[in-house]
C-alpha positions, 0 to 999 in steps of 0.5 A: 423948758426940756420939760414939755419938750417932750410933749412938742411932738404930741401937740404938732400931730395934734394941730396936723390931725385938727388941720387936717379935720377943719379943710372938709368942713371948710371947704363945704359952703352954701353952693354958687349961686344963680339967677335961674330957674330950675328947670334951668338949671338941671336942663343945663347939668342935666347936658353936661352931665351927659356931654362928661360921660356919664349918665343919668339915674333920675332926678327927684323933685321934693318942694324946692330942690332938684336931687340930681341921681348920676353914674357915670358911664363904661365909655366902651371900656367894659368895666361896667358903670360907676357908683349912684352919686348925687346934686342937689340944686335948691332953690333960694329967694330968687337965686339958684344954689348948686350943692354938694358938686364936684370942682371939675363937673360945677365948672362946666355948669357954670359956664353954660350958665352965664353964657 
């Protein structure tokens, strides 16, 4: 019994490390799905981003996929603009799927699309 007791902290550390690495992978699901058109999804997303103080830099279209590039504005603090971020809106059958969208922004998009 005491022969393996010195390996217990190593085993516990390995389990902890695996659980920390597995959490982000598990969180990356297929995204949130809505029964709206691509144009409606892009316009609502643009409206939500501007209302939250972000600047929409560009919207790229590749087939049924729209990629929205945005950044945080300086919001009057004189600290420059934020880093360029992106979110993907993908069309699948009769649904629009939001991928790589921050959860705080997705909540507002969800409220707008369900109204």
